[in-house]
FINUKOL-193050 format. One record per residue: residue in one letter; x, y, z of N, C-alpha, C in turn. Coordinates in steps of 0.05 Angstrom, whole numbers, plus 5000, padded with zeros to 4 digits. Atoms other than C-alpha are relative to their C-alpha. Layout:
N
  rest   n.x   n.y   n.z  ca.x  ca.y  ca.z   c.x   c.y   c.z
     a     X     Y     Z     X     Y     Z     X     Y     Z
...
! end
This chain:
324
  rest   n.x   n.y   n.z  ca.x  ca.y  ca.z   c.x   c.y   c.z
     m  4990  4996  5028  2226  4844  4240  5032  4999  5000
     a  4969  5001  5002  2298  4829  4218  5013  5027  4996
     k  4986  4977  5006  2347  4885  4220  5021  4993  4975
     l  4985  5008  5023  2375  4880  4150  5015  5022  4987
     t  4982  4980  5011  2432  4918  4117  4990  5006  4971
     k  5005  4991  5027  2426  4955  4052  5009  4979  4979
     d  4987  5019  5020  2473  4905  4017  4982  4974  4999
     t  5017  5024  4999  2429  4846  4040  4975  5004  4984
     l  5025  4992  5014  2365  4879  4013  5006  5000  4969
     l  4994  4997  5030  2400  4895  3946  5008  4973  4989
     e  4994  5026  5009  2426  4824  3941  4973  4985  4995
     w  5026  5011  5003  2354  4799  3950  4988  5011  4974
     y  5013  4988  5024  2330  4847  3897  5014  4989  4976
     r  4987  5012  5024  2384  4822  3849  4991  4972  4995
     q  5011  5027  5005  2361  4750  3860  4974  5000  4989
     m  5027  5001  5010  2290  4764  3850  4995  5010  4974
     v  5001  4990  5027  2299  4805  3789  5011  4978  4980
     l  4988  5022  5018  2345  4750  3760  4981  4978  4996
     i  5019  5020  5003  2293  4698  3775  4977  5008  4980
     r  5023  4992  5017  2238  4738  3740  5010  5002  4971
     r  4988  4999  5026  2282  4752  3679  5005  4972  4988
     f  4993  5027  5009  2305  4680  3675  4974  4987  4992
     e  5026  5014  5004  2232  4655  3678  4986  5010  4975
     e  5012  4988  5023  2209  4704  3625  5013  4992  4975
     k  4985  5012  5023  2265  4681  3579  4993  4971  4996
     c  5006  5026  5004  2248  4610  3590  4972  4997  4987
     d  5026  4999  5012  2176  4624  3571  5004  5004  4970
     e  4995  4992  5027  2201  4655  3507  5013  4974  4984
     l  4986  5020  5013  2248  4597  3492  4982  4974  4997
     y  5018  5021  5001  2194  4546  3506  4981  5002  4976
     k  5017  4995  5022  2148  4577  3455  5015  4999  4974
     e  4983  5002  5024  2206  4578  3406  5009  4971  4996
     k  4993  5028  5000  2215  4502  3421  5029  4997  5003
     k  4974  5003  4992  2285  4513  3445  5002  4987  5027
     i  5004  5016  4976  2263  4487  3511  4976  4981  4995
     t  5020  5019  5007  2222  4424  3502  4991  4986  5024
     g  5012  5015  4978  2179  4379  3543  4971  5005  4999
     v  5028  4999  4998  2107  4368  3561  4992  5026  5013
     y  5007  4978  4984  2107  4423  3614  5024  5018  5006
     l  4981  4981  4989  2145  4484  3636  4987  5015  5023
     h  5014  4988  4976  2128  4508  3706  5017  5025  5010
     l  4984  4976  4994  2150  4580  3720  4993  5010  5029
     y  5000  4990  4972  2163  4614  3788  4992  5029  5002
     s  5006  4973  5000  2142  4682  3768  4975  5006  5020
     g  5019  4994  4979  2103  4713  3827  5008  4990  5026
     h  4992  5014  4975  2136  4668  3878  5028  5010  5011
     e  4973  4993  4996  2203  4704  3880  5008  5006  5029
     a  4994  4994  4971  2200  4731  3951  4999  4976  5017
     t  5000  5024  4983  2183  4663  3979  5024  4986  4996
     g  4977  5015  5004  2241  4628  3947  5024  5013  5010
     v  4977  4984  4992  2292  4683  3960  5000  5002  5030
     g  5002  4995  4971  2270  4698  4032  5005  4975  5016
     a  4999  5026  4984  2265  4625  4053  5029  4989  4997
     v  4974  5011  5002  2332  4603  4023  5021  5017  5013
     a  4980  4983  4987  2369  4663  4052  5002  4994  5030
     s  5000  5008  4970  2353  4635  4122  5018  4977  5005
     l  4986  5024  4996  2396  4575  4110  5031  5005  5000
     g  4971  5001  5001  2471  4559  4119  5009  4982  4978
     k  4990  5018  5021  2515  4524  4068  4997  4971  5006
     q  5001  5028  4990  2510  4460  4108  4971  4988  4997
     d  5027  5007  5001  2435  4460  4101  4992  4990  4973
     h  5008  5012  5025  2394  4426  4046  4974  5011  4990
     v  5024  4989  5011  2339  4449  3999  4990  4977  4979
     i  5012  5021  5020  2291  4403  3960  4973  5012  4993
     t  5024  4990  5010  2230  4422  3919  4987  4983  4980
     a  5015  5014  5021  2180  4400  3866  5009  5009  4972
     y  4992  4993  5029  2178  4418  3791  5002  5028  4995
     r  4997  4971  5005  2173  4493  3798  5025  5009  5013
     d  4975  5000  4984  2246  4494  3816  5020  5017  4990
     h  4978  4984  5010  2285  4541  3771  5008  5024  5019
     g  4995  4978  4982  2275  4602  3817  5014  4994  5027
     i  4991  5009  4975  2292  4563  3880  5032  4994  4995
     a  4972  5007  5008  2357  4538  3845  5017  5025  4999
     l  4986  4973  5002  2377  4610  3828  5004  5011  5027
     a  4996  4990  4971  2364  4632  3900  5020  4985  5015
     r  4980  5017  4986  2408  4576  3925  5026  5006  4991
     g  4974  4992  5012  2464  4604  3881  5010  4983  4978
     v  4993  5014  5025  2465  4557  3823  5003  5019  4977
     d  4993  4983  5022  2497  4590  3763  4980  4999  4979
     p  5021  5001  5020  2447  4610  3710  5009  4986  4974
     k  4990  5013  5025  2491  4585  3654  4994  4971  4998
     p  5007  5029  5000  2489  4509  3670  4971  4996  5006
     l  5030  5005  4996  2417  4519  3693  4985  5003  4975
     m  5012  4997  5029  2396  4546  3624  5008  4978  4983
     a  4992  5021  5018  2437  4493  3590  4984  4976  5007
     e  5017  5021  4993  2397  4442  3631  4973  5002  4989
     m  5027  4994  5011  2332  4474  3609  4999  4993  4971
     m  5001  5006  5028  2354  4464  3537  5012  4973  4994
     g  4992  5029  5003  2377  4392  3549  5029  4996  4991
     k  4970  5001  5009  2453  4405  3538  5016  4986  5021
     k  4982  5016  4985  2511  4366  3563  5013  5015  5024
     t  4989  4983  4981  2536  4425  3603  4981  5009  5024
     g  5021  4995  4980  2472  4428  3644  5007  4989  5028
     v  4995  5007  4971  2471  4419  3720  4993  4969  5003
     s  5005  5030  4999  2442  4348  3708  5008  4987  4974
     g  4989  5013  5024  2481  4334  3644  4981  5000  4977
     g  5019  5001  5024  2421  4349  3599  4980  4977  5003
     k  5018  5023  4996  2384  4289  3628  4975  5006  5016
     g  5022  4995  4982  2337  4324  3675  4981  5020  4988
     g  5019  4979  5010  2309  4386  3641  4988  5015  5022
     s  5013  4981  4982  2264  4435  3673  4992  4990  5027
     m  5010  5009  4975  2234  4391  3727  5018  4985  5017
     h  4983  5017  4986  2294  4355  3749  5029  5013  5003
     l  4976  4987  4995  2347  4407  3768  5010  4991  5027
     a  4987  5008  4975  2398  4388  3822  5028  5010  4998
     s  4971  4991  4997  2465  4413  3848  5010  4989  5025
     r  4988  5012  4975  2506  4370  3896  5016  5021  5015
     e  4984  4981  4988  2551  4429  3907  4986  5020  5017
     h  5017  4981  4985  2494  4472  3933  4982  4987  5020
     n  5020  5015  4983  2459  4416  3974  4972  5005  4988
     f  5028  4997  5012  2400  4428  3925  4993  4974  4985
     w  5005  5028  5009  2368  4362  3911  4977  4996  4982
     g  5021  5003  5019  2315  4378  3860  4974  5014  5010
     g  5004  5011  5026  2268  4383  3823  4988  4973  5000
     y  5011  5027  5003  2218  4325  3828  4972  5004  4985
     a  5023  4997  5014  2160  4316  3779  4975  4987  5012
     i  5022  5015  4988  2117  4268  3819  4990  5018  5024
     v  5011  4983  4980  2070  4309  3862  5005  4987  5028
     a  4993  5008  4971  2094  4303  3936  5020  4977  5000
     g  4982  5022  4999  2144  4250  3916  5026  5007  5014
     h  4974  4992  4988  2202  4290  3944  4998  5001  5030
     l  5003  4997  4971  2171  4294  4015  5013  4978  5016
     p  4985  5021  4986  2196  4226  4037  5030  5002  4998
     l  4973  4996  5004  2264  4243  4009  5011  5022  5019
     a  4992  4978  4981  2266  4308  4051  5001  4987  5026
     a  4999  5013  4973  2249  4266  4112  5026  4983  5002
     g  4978  5017  4999  2304  4217  4095  5027  5017  5003
     i  4976  4984  4996  2356  4272  4088  5002  5011  5027
     a  5001  4990  4972  2334  4301  4154  5006  4977  5020
     l  4993  5022  4982  2338  4233  4186  5030  4994  5001
     e  4972  5004  5000  2409  4224  4165  5016  5022  5015
     s  4987  4978  4986  2425  4292  4193  4997  4996  5031
     r  5006  5005  4973  2392  4276  4260  5015  4976  5011
     y  4989  5023  4992  2420  4206  4263  5032  5003  5005
     n  4973  4994  4998  2492  4230  4253  5009  5026  5014
     d  4994  4977  4983  2487  4290  4298  5013  5023  4983
     k  4991  4977  5015  2497  4340  4241  4984  5024  5004
     d  5015  4976  4996  2478  4411  4245  4989  5009  4973
     a  5010  4997  5028  2439  4411  4180  4970  4997  5001
     v  5028  4999  5000  2366  4430  4169  4993  4994  4969
     v  5011  5004  5027  2324  4409  4107  4979  5021  4995
     l  5021  4983  5008  2281  4462  4075  4985  4987  4977
     c  5016  5015  5020  2226  4427  4036  4977  5016  4990
     f  5021  4985  5013  2185  4469  3987  4978  4979  4990
     l  5022  5015  5014  2116  4440  3966  4977  5020  4994
     g  5024  4985  5007  2053  4466  3935  4976  4990  5016
     d  5023  5007  4985  1985  4467  3966  4987  4974  4990
     g  5012  5025  5011  1963  4411  3918  5012  4976  5010
     a  4988  5025  4988  2013  4364  3949  4992  4994  5027
     s  5010  5006  4971  1981  4370  4018  4979  4981  5002
     n  5020  5020  4999  1927  4323  4000  5008  4971  4992
     n  4987  5024  5009  1974  4267  3980  5009  4984  5023
     g  4990  5016  4978  1992  4208  4023  5028  5004  5008
     y  4972  4994  4994  2065  4225  4019  5001  5022  5021
     f  5001  4978  4981  2047  4289  4057  4996  4990  5029
     h  5007  5010  4972  2017  4252  4116  5022  4983  5010
     e  4981  5019  4992  2069  4198  4118  5027  5015  5008
     s  4975  4984  4994  2129  4248  4116  4998  5018  5024
     l  5002  4983  4976  2101  4299  4165  4997  4984  5025
     n  5006  5017  4975  2079  4244  4214  5027  4991  5010
     l  4975  5011  4991  2147  4211  4215  5021  5021  5009
     s  4981  4978  4992  2185  4278  4217  4994  5008  5029
     a  5009  4993  4972  2144  4293  4283  5008  4977  5019
     v  4995  5024  4981  2154  4222  4312  5029  5000  5005
     w  4972  5003  4997  2229  4226  4301  5015  5028  5005
     d  4988  4971  4994  2238  4303  4314  5021  5007  4980
     l  4982  4993  5020  2271  4312  4247  5003  5030  4994
     p  4995  4972  5005  2304  4378  4229  4993  5009  4972
     v  5009  4992  5026  2260  4398  4171  4979  5020  5000
     v  5020  4980  5001  2218  4457  4152  4985  4993  4975
     w  5018  5006  5022  2158  4439  4110  4987  5026  4990
     l  5008  4974  5010  2145  4502  4069  4979  4997  4978
     v  5020  5003  5019  2077  4502  4035  4998  5028  4984
     e  5003  4976  5016  2076  4554  3977  4970  4999  4990
     n  5029  5001  5006  2001  4565  3977  4993  5022  4978
     n  5007  4980  5018  1984  4600  3911  4971  4995  4991
     l  5029  4999  5003  1911  4584  3917  4989  4979  4982
     y  5008  5019  5019  1907  4532  3862  5018  4976  4996
     g  4986  5025  5006  1927  4460  3852  4996  4994  4971
     m  5006  4998  5028  1935  4460  3777  4979  5023  4996
     g  5020  4982  5002  1869  4495  3764  4978  5000  5018
     t  5020  5004  4980  1830  4473  3823  5004  5019  5025
     p  4996  4985  4975  1819  4522  3881  5004  4984  5023
     v  4993  5014  4976  1846  4502  3947  4975  4991  5016
     e  5023  5006  4983  1779  4504  3981  4981  4979  4988
     a  5014  5022  5012  1750  4456  3929  5013  4974  5002
     a  4987  5025  4997  1800  4403  3943  5009  4992  5027
     s  4988  5003  4970  1820  4411  4018  4975  5003  5019
     g  5022  4997  4977  1771  4397  4077  5010  5023  5018
     q  4988  4979  4983  1820  4442  4115  5017  5017  4981
     p  4986  4983  5019  1842  4497  4065  5023  5018  5011
     e  4981  4985  4986  1886  4532  4118  5023  4978  5007
     m  4979  5021  4996  1950  4489  4113  5014  5003  5025
     s  4985  4996  4975  1980  4519  4174  4987  4985  5022
     k  5013  5014  4978  1928  4488  4217  5004  4971  5001
     r  4995  5029  5002  1947  4419  4194  5023  4993  5020
     a  4977  5005  4984  2009  4425  4238  4990  4987  5025
     i  5011  5011  4973  1964  4409  4301  4998  4970  4997
     a  5004  5028  5002  1949  4340  4273  5025  4983  5003
     y  4973  5014  4998  2023  4321  4274  5014  5010  5026
     g  4987  4991  4975  2037  4352  4343  5021  5022  4996
     m  4982  4977  5004  2075  4412  4313  4986  5025  5008
     q  5011  4973  4993  2064  4484  4333  4988  5011  4977
     e  5013  4987  5021  2012  4520  4293  5013  5029  4999
     r  4989  4973  5005  2044  4583  4262  4984  5014  4981
     p  5018  4983  5017  2011  4639  4228  5008  5001  4970
     r  4995  4998  5029  2006  4646  4152  5020  5022  4995
     v  4980  4980  5007  2063  4684  4120  4992  5016  4974
     d  5004  4986  5025  2058  4740  4068  5022  4994  4981
     g  4979  5009  5020  2094  4710  4010  5008  5021  4979
     q  4991  4977  5018  2098  4777  3973  5019  5018  5012
     d  4982  4985  4987  2143  4806  4023  5024  4984  5009
     v  4976  5016  4995  2214  4778  4023  5010  5001  5029
     v  4991  4996  4973  2230  4806  4092  4982  4983  5019
     a  5020  5016  4984  2167  4773  4123  5006  4971  4997
     v  4993  5028  5005  2186  4707  4091  5025  4993  5016
     y  4974  5005  4987  2258  4713  4115  4997  4997  5029
     d  5005  5000  4970  2235  4728  4187  4989  4974  5008
     a  5015  5025  4994  2187  4670  4188  5018  4975  4999
     v  4986  5025  5004  2232  4618  4159  5026  5000  5016
     c  4978  4999  4981  2292  4641  4201  4994  4987  5026
     d  5008  5011  4975  2253  4627  4263  4994  4970  4998
     a  5008  5027  5004  2227  4562  4235  5026  4981  5000
     v  4976  5014  5005  2298  4538  4214  5015  4998  5028
     e  4986  5004  4973  2328  4555  4284  4984  4982  5016
     y  5014  5019  4986  2272  4516  4317  5005  4971  4990
     a  4996  5026  5010  2279  4456  4270  5027  4990  5005
     r  4972  5010  4995  2353  4453  4281  5004  4991  5027
     k  4998  5007  4971  2344  4446  4356  4980  4980  5008
     s  5024  5015  4988  2275  4415  4366  4983  4984  4983
     g  5017  5016  5017  2243  4384  4305  4986  5014  4980
     p  5014  4990  5026  2197  4397  4245  4982  5023  5005
     v  5017  4977  5001  2159  4459  4229  4984  5002  4973
     l  5017  4995  5023  2100  4470  4180  4996  5029  4998
     l  5005  4971  5007  2098  4539  4148  4982  5002  4975
     e  5019  4994  5024  2044  4564  4099  5007  5027  4992
     v  4995  4974  5007  2065  4620  4056  4981  5007  4976
     m  5021  4994  5020  2011  4656  4014  5014  5018  4978
     t  4990  4985  5024  2031  4677  3944  4983  4993  4976
     f  5017  5005  5024  2007  4671  3873  5018  4999  4975
     r  4984  5000  5024  2035  4649  3807  4986  5016  4979
     y  5011  4983  5020  2027  4694  3748  4991  4987  4975
     l  5006  5015  5021  2020  4642  3697  4985  4974  5009
     g  5015  5023  4992  1981  4579  3694  5016  4976  5012
     h  4985  5022  4988  2002  4511  3723  5025  4995  4984
     g  4977  5001  5018  2048  4504  3661  4993  5023  4979
     v  5003  4977  5018  2059  4555  3607  4978  4996  4979
     s  5021  5004  5019  2009  4520  3562  4971  5002  5012
     d  5025  4998  4985  1954  4527  3615  4989  5028  4997
     k  5013  4973  5006  1906  4583  3594  4979  5006  5021
     a  5021  4998  4981  1863  4579  3657  4998  5028  5011
     y  4999  4973  4987  1885  4647  3682  4985  5021  4983
     a  5014  4982  5017  1849  4680  3623  4973  5007  5013
     e  5025  4995  4986  1787  4674  3668  5004  5013  5028
     r  4994  4989  4974  1821  4704  3729  5015  5026  5000
     k  4983  4978  5004  1846  4770  3705  4998  5020  5025
     e  5002  4980  4977  1818  4812  3765  5015  4989  5022
     e  4985  5011  4978  1848  4763  3815  5030  5002  4996
     l  4971  4997  5006  1914  4764  3780  5010  5029  5002
     q  4994  4971  4998  1914  4840  3778  5003  5007  5029
     q  5000  4993  4971  1900  4843  3852  5029  4992  5012
     w  4974  5009  4988  1963  4802  3868  5023  5014  4986
     q  4977  4983  5012  2006  4839  3815  5001  5028  5011
     n  4999  4975  4986  1987  4902  3851  5019  5001  5024
     r  4980  5003  4978  2032  4875  3908  5021  4979  4988
     d  4978  5016  5012  2084  4844  3861  5023  4998  5021
     p  4976  5001  4979  2143  4818  3907  5023  5018  4992
     i  4975  4983  5007  2195  4854  3866  4993  5030  5007
     t  5009  4972  4995  2154  4919  3870  5002  5007  5030
     v  5000  4997  4972  2145  4910  3945  5029  5007  5009
     l  4973  4994  4990  2220  4905  3956  5011  5025  4987
     h  4990  4975  5012  2235  4961  3907  4988  5024  5014
     n  5012  4976  4985  2187  5007  3946  5014  5002  5027
     r  4989  5001  4973  2220  4986  4012  5028  5014  4997
     l  4974  4988  5003  2289  5004  3984  5000  5029  4994
     t  5001  4971  5006  2270  5071  3954  4991  5017  5024
     e  5011  4986  4977  2233  5090  4018  5021  5002  5023
     q  4980  5002  4979  2291  5069  4063  5026  5013  4994
     f  4973  4990  5008  2351  5093  4023  4998  5022  4979
     k  5001  4980  5020  2359  5158  3985  5017  4995  4976
     n  4985  5001  5027  2381  5161  3912  5009  4973  4995
     i  4992  5026  5006  2382  5086  3906  4991  4989  4974
     e  5013  5009  5025  2344  5082  3841  5022  4993  4979
     p  4980  5008  5020  2408  5081  3796  5013  4972  5007
     q  4991  5026  4995  2432  5019  3834  4980  4978  4992
     l  5019  5021  5008  2367  4984  3824  4998  4996  4971
     t  4998  5001  5029  2370  5002  3750  5022  4983  4991
     k  4977  5016  5007  2438  4974  3745  4998  4971  5005
     i  5003  5028  4992  2418  4908  3780  4981  4990  4978
     e  5018  5010  5021  2360  4902  3730  5015  4993  4974
     q  4983  5003  5026  2408  4912  3671  5019  4976  5002
     e  4981  5022  4996  2458  4862  3699  4985  4973  4999
     a  5017  5027  5000  2401  4809  3707  4994  4994  4970
     d  5006  5005  5030  2383  4818  3632  5026  4990  4987
     e  4976  5007  5010  2457  4811  3615  5006  4970  5007
     a  4993  5026  4990  2466  4749  3658  4981  4979  4986
     v  5018  5020  5014  2404  4715  3626  5009  4998  4971
     a  4991  5001  5028  2430  4733  3556  5025  4984  4999
     e  4977  5016  5001  2496  4702  3572  4995  4971  5005
     a  5008  5028  4994  2464  4640  3600  4988  4988  4974
     v  5012  5011  5024  2424  4631  3536  5021  4994  4980
     k  4978  5002  5019  2487  4641  3493  5016  4974  5008
     f  4984  5023  4991  2524  4591  3535  4986  4973  4994
     a  5018  5023  5004  2466  4540  3529  5000  4993  4970
     e  5003  5005  5029  2457  4549  3454  5028  4990  4989
     e  4973  5007  5010  2533  4540  3442  5011  4973  5013
     s  4992  5025  4987  2538  4477  3487  4990  4975  4984
     p  5005  5024  5016  2538  4408  3456  4976  4984  5014
     a  5022  5018  4989  2480  4358  3465  5014  4977  5011
     p  4989  5025  4989  2491  4295  3506  5003  4980  4978
     g  4996  5021  5017  2517  4236  3467  4994  4971  5012
     y  5006  5029  4990  2511  4159  3473  5013  4994  5026
     e  4986  5007  4974  2564  4156  3528  4987  5014  5024
     d  5016  4986  4978  2526  4208  3568  4974  4983  5007
     l  5026  5015  4996  2462  4166  3559  5004  4977  5019
     i  4997  5026  4985  2492  4103  3591  5018  5006  5026
     s  4983  4993  4977  2533  4141  3645  4985  5005  5025
     n  5012  4995  4974  2516  4147  3719  4973  4985  5005
     i  5023  5018  4996  2466  4091  3716  5004  4984  5025
     y  4994  5016  4976  2500  4048  3768  5022  5013  5016
     v  4979  4989  4982  2544  4067  3828  5023  4982  4997
     e  4976  5017  5003  2614  4043  3819  5007  4988  5027
     a  4991  5013  4975  2638  3993  3872  5024  5014  5013
     q  4976  4988  4984  2686  4023  3926  5019  4978  5006
! end
């Protein structure tokens, strides 16, 4: 177990609470039609996975994910104001209002999205890792994917080549037990994703408790260190999303007992309990962090609402790369 300082644990608590508050507000704004689009995929329930995993990286490292991307962007340090502006399709958004919920990216943070095509980002993660290895850079790629992406051809092609070329990439499967509404065991011949590492010549590693940010951090730190020196790692982190595949998905109405079991080990509560047990009289600091998260989200919404929408010039910009 990592020896972590009080300040580090408090920072993780801040990030996790901010993610939860941000997602709750996005849910509200979507229902008010201030955030539009066919789908809105929320990260509520996954906070410990995103925060613990991203905390293991250096600034030179890269992060890429699928469409459940808001929480990971916040964990990577993206400002909630342009993030919320992007959610609302505004010009001041991280992608200029062109990407929306499923296509967040920040070059400044080496955060490359945000991809709506299931498993479509895995070959891109392999490509970023290949560039790092080819040019002898000290950079690892952390690629988040869902359990549903593991049955896609992109998964096989990307993991296979990463092993053949010893690429510095950590394939992190966030196994929340359902691909959309389909249970993992109903869609996968091998429902334990960690065992698939063997097929690609990678070390088999134990499943990780995705409700415990410290457990995630420890596991991903070890994986990142290995990938930086020796090649790819496949990790499976067990967690649970609190809402459906998208906010309009009502499938969870039939899974109340299962949802309650996971919420009894809510990742924010787990960290809250660790802090209160380890440090005396820390409750006022935790309350202040929660209040500041509410304020940060309110400021982000105000910024987004007051930002202009993209115009015609924005529509036709950044389509072609200018010749050097």
